[in-house]
C-alpha positions, 0 to 999 in steps of 0.5 A: 890675335889675328885680324881679317877683313870682311873678304877674309884676307889676313891683315895682321897676326900679333901675340899680345900678353894678357896684361896688355889686353885692357888697353891694346890698340890695333888697326890704326892704318886700316881704312874704315870698315868692318873687321873680324878679330880672332883671339885665341888663348890656350884652347879657347878661341873668340871672334869679335866683329869690329867696326872702324869709322 
């Protein structure tokens, strides 16, 4: 899992186990804003845009 802010700055890189994904929290210290969360598993990559209020 990799987290970027909207300016493209890398904020966090973490390895997360599949069994922890259903209830995994991140970004508690981030200010309000929009972030891109990039999740890679094997050869598949998904990007999710997250809004923190």
